N, C-alpha and C positions, 0 to 999 in steps of 0.2 A: 504493500500500500504506500510505503514511503516513496518508492520509485515512481509509482503512478501519480502521486500528488505532485512530485517534482516535475514530472512531464507536463501535467495539465497546467501547472503554474507557468511553465516556460513555453507552452504550446504556441504562443504568439511571438516567441523569441527564437524559434529554431527552424530545420528545413529538409524537405524532400527535394533533392536536386533533379527533379523529373522534368521531362520535356513536355511542353504544351504545344498543341497544334494551332496554327494560325489559319484563318480562312484562306482558301486557295482559289485562284482564278481558274475556273473550270475550262476557260477557253485557251489557257496557256498550253503550248505544245509540250507534251510530256518529254522529260529528259530521258534519252535512250538508256542511260545507265540504270534508271529506276525500273526498267523492264525486267532486269534480273530478279527482282523481288516482287514484282507486281502480282504474280499469281499466288503468293503466300501472305501478302499484306492487305490491310484494309485502309480506307480513307477516313477523314475526320467525321463524316456523318454516317458511317457504317453502324449497324446495330451490334457491333462487336466491342467488348470492353478492352481497351488497349491504352498504352502509353508509348510515345515516341521519344527517342534520345538522339541528339545530334552530335556530330563530331566536336563542335564547339563546346558543348556541355561536358563531354568526356575529357577534353583536354585540360580543363581546370583542375581535375583531380587525378589525372593520369601520371602518377609519379612512380609507378612500379607495381602497384597492386593489381590483382587479377580482375577480369570483367565482372564476376559476381559481386565483388566488393564495391566496384564502381556503380553498381545498380542497387546498392543497399537501401537507398532512400526512395525507391519507387514503392507504390502502394502494395501492401500485402507481402512484402519481400522480407525474408530472414536469411542472413548469410552467415557462414562460418568458415574457419580456416584451421586446418590441422596444426600448422606451425604457429598459429596464433596471431600473425600480423598481416595476413592478406596476401602473402606471396607463397607460391607452392601449390599444394592441394587445397582448393577452396570449393565451397558448395553453396548452392542457392535453393531455397524452398519458397514457393509462391502459393499463397492460400493454404499453407501446410502441406503442399504437394511436393514430393521428393523429386530429385534430379532424374530418376529413371522414368518419370512421368511427364517431363518437360521436353517438348520437341525443340531442337535447335537446328537451324539451317544457316548456311553461309552462301550468299548469292543464290538462294533457292536449293542448294545442294544439302542433303541431310548430313549432319555432323555427329549425331548421337552414335555411340558404338552400337553396332547392329546386334550383338549378342547380349551385352550387359544392359543396353538401352540407356546407359549413363552418359554423362558429358564430362570429359576430363580437360578442364580449362588449362591445367598445367602444361598441356601439350601445345598451347597457343600463347606462349610467352610474349608479352607486350603486343598482343593482337589488337588491343584498343587503339594503338597508334596507326592501324591500317583500317579502321572502321569509319565509314562515312556517316552511317546512321544505323540504328537498330530499332526494332519495334517489339515490345513485350505485349502479347495478347494473354489476358487472364480468362480462365474458363477454357472451354474446348476451342474457341476461336474458329477461324476459317480453315478449310481443308489445306493441308500442307503435305510436303514430301517426307518420306522416311517414316520412322516409327510414329504412330499417331499421337497428337497432343492429347494428354489426358488430364487437363486442368490448367495448362499453361504452355506457351510457345514463345521462343525468342528467335526472330529472324534478323540476320545481319547483312548489311550491304557494305562491301569493301570500297576502298578509295575510288572516286570517280575520276574521269579524265581531267587533267589540268590544262587550262588554255595556254598558260605561260610556263616557261622553265622556272624551276625553284628548287631550293634545297632547305634542309632543316637539320639542325643538330641539337639534341636534347640530352641533358644529363641531370640526374637527381641523386641525392644521397640522404641517408637518414638513420634512424635507430636500428639496432641489431646489425650494423654494418651493411645495411641495404643500399644498393646502388643500381641505377638503370642508365644505360647508354644506348641512344638511338640515333641512327643516321638515316635520313630520308632524302629522296631526290625525285625529280620529274623533269623530263626533257621539254615538257609542254608539247603542244601540237607541232610536229615537224611536217612541213609541206602542207599544213592545214588538215592533216589526216592522221598522222601517226604519233603515238606517244609511248615512251618507255619510262616506267616508274618503279621505285623499289624502296625497301627498308631493310636495315640490318640492326639487330638489337641483341643486347645481353642484359639480363637481370640476375643479380646475385644477392643473397641474404643469408645471414646466420640464423634467422628465425627467432621468435620470442621463446619458443620451447627449446630446451637443451638439444644441441646438435641437429636441430631441424633445418638444416641448410638447404638452400636452393641455388641451382646454377642453371639458368634457362637461356638457351641460345636460340635465336629464331631469325628468319628472313621472310620477306614478301617481295615478289617481283611480278610485274605485269607488263605485257605488251599489248597495244590496242590500235585498232584501225577504226576510224569513224568518218562517216559522211552524213549527208542530210537524212538519209533513210536507213543507215546501217551502222551497227556497232559490233565489232568482233574483238573479243578479249581473250588472251591466253594468260592465265594466272598460275603461279606456283608459289606455295608458301610451305614453310617447314618449321618444326619446333623440336629441339632436343633438350629434354629435361633430365637433370640428375638431382634427386632430392633425397635427403636422409629421412628415413621413415619416422613418422610421428603419429601413426594411426592407432597406437595402443591406448592412448588416453591415460587417465589416472584413476585407478580404483581405490587406492589408499587414501582415505579421507584425511589422515594426518599429513600426508604429503601435500594433498590439495590445499591444506591450510597453511603449511609451513614452507613448502617448496613446490609451488604450483607449476614451475617450469620443468620439473623432473620428467625425463623421458626414459621409459623402460625398454624402448626398442634397442636391440643389439646387445643387451646386457647378458653377461655370462660370468661364470666363476672359473678361473684357470686352475691348473694342477696344484698350485700353491695355496688355493683357497681365496685368492684375491678377486674381488669383483671388478670386471673390466667391461669395455664396450667395443663391439666389433666395428672397426672404422669404416667398413664398406656396407653397412646395413642400409642399403640405398635402393631407390627406384631409378632405373636408367632406361629411358624410352625415347625413341625418335619416330616422328610421324611426318611423312612427306605427302603433300596434296598437289594435284595437277588438275586445273579446271580450264575448259574451253567453252566460251559463250558466244553465240551468234544471235544477235537481235536484229530484226528486220521490220521496218515500218513499210508495209506494202502500199498503203494509201492512208487517207485520213480516218478510215474505218477499221482497217485490219493491221495487226502487228503480230509478230511471232518471236518466239525465243526457243533456242535449242541449247541445252547445257550438257556437257560431258565431264565426268570426273573420274579420277583414279587416285586412291589413297593407299599408301603402303605404311604400315606401322610395324615396328620391330623393337623389342626390348625385354627387360627382365627386372625382377626385384630379387635382391640377394639377402639371405638370412643366415645367421649363426644359430644353430640348434643344438641343445645339450641333451645327452642321453637318449638319443633317438633309437627306436627299435629297428634292428636290421630288417625285420619282416615288413616294416612299413615302406621299405625302399627296395624290396625284392632282393635282399642280400642274404647270404648264407652265414650261419654261425661260424665262428672261428675258435679253434682250440689252440691255446698257447700255454705250454708248460703244464698241461693237464687241466687248465682252467678254460671253461667255455665262455666265450664273449659273444653277446648278442645285442649289445648297444654300443653307440659311438657318438661322440661330438662330431658335428659335420657343418659344412657351409654349402648351402644349396642355392640354386637360381631357378626361378620359375619364369618361363618364357611365354611371350605371345608374339606370333609372327602372322600378320594378317594382310589381306588385300581386299579392297573395297572398290567396286565399279558402279557407276551411276550414269543413267541417261535420263534427262528431263526434257519434255517438250510441252510448249504452251502456245495457245493461240488466243488473241484478244480481239473482240469485235465491239466497236463503240459507235453508236449512231443515235442522235437525238436523245430520247429518254431511256435507251437501253445500253447496258454495258455488260458484256458476257466474256467469260474466260472458260476455255476448254484446256485441260492439261492432263499430263500423266507422268509417271516416273517408274523406272525399273532399276533395281539395284541387286547386286550379288556380293555377298560377303563370304570370304573363305579364310578361316582363322585356325592356325595351328597352336595348340596349347601343349607345352612339354616342360619337363623339369630335369635339371642336371645337378649332380653332386660334384662340386669343383674341389672339395677337400674333405677328408675324413681322417679322424685320429686312428680309427681302425677301418681300413679300406675294404676288408673282406674280399669278395670276388669282383669288385667293381672295376671298370675300365675307364680310361679317360674319355670324357664326353658321353658316358653312358646316360641314357634317359631312363629315369625311374618311373615316369609316366609319360604318355603320349596320347593326345586326343585331337579331334578336329571338330569344328563347328561350321556348317554351311547354311547360309540363309539367303533366300530369294524373296524380294519384296516388290510387289507390283500394285500400283494404284492409278485409277483414272478418276477425274472429277470434272464437273461442270458447275459454274457459278454464274449467277445473273443478278444484276440490280436493275430494277425497273422503276422509273419515276412515273407514278400514275398522274400526278399533277404537281403543282408547286409546293404542296404540303406533304404529300405522302409518297414514300418510296418503299418498295418491297425487295427483299433479298432472299435468294434461294441458293442452296449449295448441296450437291449430291456427290458422294464419294463412294467408290467401291475399291476395297483393298484386299489383296490376296497375299498371304504369307506362307512360305514353305521353309521349315526349319528342321535340320537333321544334325545329329551329333554322332560321333563314333569315338571309340577308344576310352581311355581312363581319365578321371579327374585328378586334381592334385592330391586328393586323399586316396588315390589308387583304387577307386571302385568304378565300375563301368557305367558310363552315362550314355544311355541310348534313347535319344529323342527323335521321333519321326512324326512331326505334326504339321497339319495343313489347316490354315484358318481362312475363312472368307467373311469379311466385315463390310456391312453397309452402314454408312454414316451420313444421315440426312441432317441438314441444317436449314433454318428459315428465320427470317426476321422482318420487322417493320420499323421504319423511322417516320416520325411525325414532326414536321417542322412547324412549330407554333408561330414563329416569326424569325427575323434575321438573327436574333440573339439566343433563341431557346429552341431546343428540340428534345423529343423523347424517343426512346427506342425499346423494343422488346425482341428477344431472340430465344430460339430453342435450338439445341445442338445435341446430337448423339455421338459418342465416341466409343469404340471398342479397341481393346489393346491386348496383345499377346503377352504371356509371361516371358521373363528373360532367362538367361542361362542359369543364373544363381537360383532363381525360383524353382527350376527343374531339379537342381542339385539338392535343394533343401526341403522340397515337398514332393511326396509321391504322387498326389492327385491334384496338382495345381491346375487352376482353371483360368481362362481369359477373363478380363474384367470389362464391365460396361458402365458408362456414365451417361446420364441424361441431365443436361445443363440448361437452366432457365435464367435469363438475365433481363432485368428491367432497369433502364437507366434514364437519366436526365442530364443534359449538358447546357450550360449557359456560357456565353462568351461575349464580353464587352471589353472596352479599352482598358479598364482598370480592375476588372473582376472576371475571373474564369473559374467555373466550378463544374466538376464531373462527379456525378453520384450514380451508384448502381446497387441494386439489390440482387443477390444471386442465390439460387438453390441448386445444388449439385447432388443428384441422387445416384448412388452407386449400387451395382450388383456385383458381388464378389470382388470388391476393391482389394487390390494387393497392398495392404497397409504395412508400414514398418513395424516389426515386432519390438523394436528397440535393440535387439541383439545384433551382433556383427559376426562375420565368419573370421577365419584365421588370417585373412589378409585385409581386414578392415572394411569389407563390403557389407552394407546393411542387409539384413535378412527380412524378407517380406512373406506374408501369408494372406490367403483369401479370408475375408471376414463377413461373408453374407451380405446383408443390406447395411448401408451406412449413408450418411448425408453430410453436406456442408452447407450451412445457411449463413449468409453474411451480408453486411452493408459496407460498401467502400465509398469514401468521400475524399476528394482531393480538390485543391483550389490554388489559384494564384491571385494574390491581392496586391494591387499597386496603390497604396494610400498616398504615396509621395513619389515624385519623379526618381528619387535616389534610393527608394526603399521598396523591396518586394518581399512578401510573406507567402510561403508555400506550404500549407499544412496538408497532411494526408492521414486518414485513420481508417482502420478496418476493424469492425466488430463482428464476431462470428461465433457460431455454435457448430461443433464438428463431432458427430456422434456415430459410434457403432450401435446399431439398434439392438443387438443381442450378442453378448460375449460369454462364452462358456470355456472354462479353463480347467485343467487337471491340477488340483491344488491339495496338498497334504494327503495325497493318496486317493482322492475321489474327484469326480466331476462337480464343478461349482458353477452355477448360473449367476453371473454378475449383472445381468440385465443390460441396460443402456450404459455405455461407457464413452469416455472421450477418445477420439482418434489420436494416435501418437503424433508428437511433433506438430501440434496444431494449436497455437495460442489463441485465446479468444479475443485478445486485443493486440493489434500492431499499429503503432502510430509514429509518424515522423513529421518534422516541420523544418522550415528554413527561414532564417532571417538573412536577407541578402542586401547589403549596403553597396551603393555605387556613388561614393561622395565626390569622386573625380572621374574624368574621362579615362577609360581603360583600367580603372582600379575597381576590383570587386572583392568584398570581404563578406564571408558567409559564416553563420553559426548553424551547424547541422545537428539535429537531435533525433534520437531514435529510442522508442520504448517498445519492448517486447514483453508481453505478459507471460505468466507462468505457463508451463506446458508439461505434458507427460511424455516420457520416452517409450512407454509401453501402452498397451490397450486395456489395462486392468485398473487404472486409477490408483495404483499403488503409490504411497508417499515415497517409497524407495526409488521410484522412477521419475520423480519430479525435478524439473529444471526451474530454478527461481526466475522471476521476472528480472529484467535489467533495463537500465536507462543510461545511454551513453551520448556524449556530445563531441562533435568534431569541429575544428576551426579550419577554414579554408580561405586562402588569400591568393589573388592573381593580379599582377600588374603588368601591363603591356607598354613598352616604350617603342614608339615608332621613329624611324630615322629615314634620312634620304640617302644613306650611304650604301655600301655593298651589302651590309647587314640591314635588311629592311625593318626588322623588328626584333626586340628582345622581350620575352615574357618570363617574368619571375613568379614562381608559384611556391606556396608553402601549405602544408597540411599537418595539423596537429590532431591526431586521433585520440579519442578518449581523454579529453582535456581534464576531466575531474578524477582521473586515475581509478576508475571503477574496476573492481576485480569481478569480472562476470564470466559466465559460461553460456555459450550459445548452442552447444551440441554435446551429445554423449550417447551412451548405449545402456541398455537394461537387459538383464538375463535372469533366469531362474534355473535351479536344478533340484532334484529330489535327493534328500539325505535318507538313505535306508540303513545306514550302518551305525550311527551314533546310538540309537535306541532300537535294538533288534525287534523286527516285527512292526515297526512304526515308520511311516513315511512322512517326512517333514520337508516342505518346499522352502528352499533357501533362495533369497533374492540378492542380487548384486547389481552394481552400476559402475560405469566409467564415465569420465568427463573430459572435455577438451577445453581447458582454460584459454581465454583470449587475452590479447596483450593489454597491459595497462597503458599509461600515457606514453605515446611515441610520436615521432615526427618524421616528415619527409620534406625536403626542399629541393627545388630544381630550377633550371633555366633552359629556355628554348630559344635558339637563334634561328630566324628564318631569313633565307637569302633570296 
């Protein structure tokens, strides 16, 4: 309650750095670059709940932290960081919906991992520096490519073509030895048609959590041809991340209180009984992307887009393991001096080597009161999963580069959709969207726990959507929409559940938007009804992946309000608040040896209150000073409402400053930026895990359910400062 009172007190003094849309001239010729994302985006008057973020808004806080952290102040968003400071492995939940249920596309190309359905932003180091704009759609949203949006989607448009040659050099430094170095360039239009542009980046950080280091190297390169009716873009980008693992969290409450940065990853005891840490307990992964886009405006009514993609990912994570059983690695017992040895200390690497192919095709027709999109996407994912022992104290019968498990996952995903917006008159427009999606998923071989995973599933999903927008006048309009989404389980779901089922969502959204010169407000009421929702149990597997399970019927009911208020020319206030109720309609658990019906319970990781606010001062030209505040209410990490699974509410504040100096010299401008995160030094936790196990040995004949939890502490006060030179 203390944090809630503080937030409400400062609600008019803090901020959601979210983008707001401006009225658009519908007669303006569409920028060809935007065709790349036209099929998966919606416009300002669409009956879809959404927020837009521009490159300019990202730049003010882009000092090295990952994209989820830069989106932290959007409505209904909760973010977290394994390393605690927003660099390395970061996550985002929207309306309580986990990353596996959020669809991500880059230039219309699916980015979610095809098997895990998750998004690993760590593989996109400094990608925010190559983003022209992004759109966050809350709820099911419009039909998209790849794994279906099951409560949220984020689509990203990368850098558009520059008219003139330019260069950019950006450097930032801050707490935990964090530093970012970025070099960008563009040739501008050569011969009025061609452009080559690129970026080279490195981000390094020691992390807030002990040894949670990050070394992220990346590049972005595009070549483009453009004329009045055509845009052809060849794009390649790559990220190579090496991060010391910090996914264990802290289960020891004394450590959480006295040494909250302690990291158990890599910890072992040597032959002399000394506690040590394996220096290479790291995640090492490289991902290369190649995209080709051909946009064609045939005439004033017709335009087309063809997109091709190939992604190759390869890497491993390394672990030191003590007293491992030979049998778990298919090794034979060893007899030395009459003593039988069947365990060993060892170092293992678990590998993923995958290829991902995509083809997208879209056609747009626009005439008078009708705007239609026809599109489709087909993708193939082929992923090899295998493990190697690279060192063992007792090697048994192992050979160099022996694989102790080997498996493969193959997934084909096909979808077609058609969308239409029809203006019946100046007041009313109708929106319709029909999507058919086919998924074929097969696995062979062994899992990392060395049991056979044999999946051979085919899914056929029909996802209809419809909406209406009523324009009351030039300043106000209302909308209502309905959307259905179906979604397949991921690889981990099949590993952890024998009879896992696909999930279904029916999403209803009722909204109101007002836009005037000094006041913008967007409000919407949503009801999301789920069948067999795959909710987070709170537990994680042995590599930190969240475990999910079907939960029958459940729902999310919420109200979202966001606004932009300009009481003075030099002052902007941007509050946002989400009030929600998120419930499993019936929860039955095995507790203390018997089945217990808990009735209606809260859905895990779904706070009832999320609020943010921004107070933005612009006292001088090119100077912006902001106070950013965020409140997240208490939430449960499991679905049983157990106090042991509770995460306390938290209230944090960040300070952001940006000052631009324009010159007439070779250096056209210098922008100095500063970011102080968590200025009041709050010790808070934004993520964790919860588990139970049955104790049948302490009291023979009696089963007692034991609860446990782990937590991911987030950084206390920390800062980043940087300078960007544009040429």
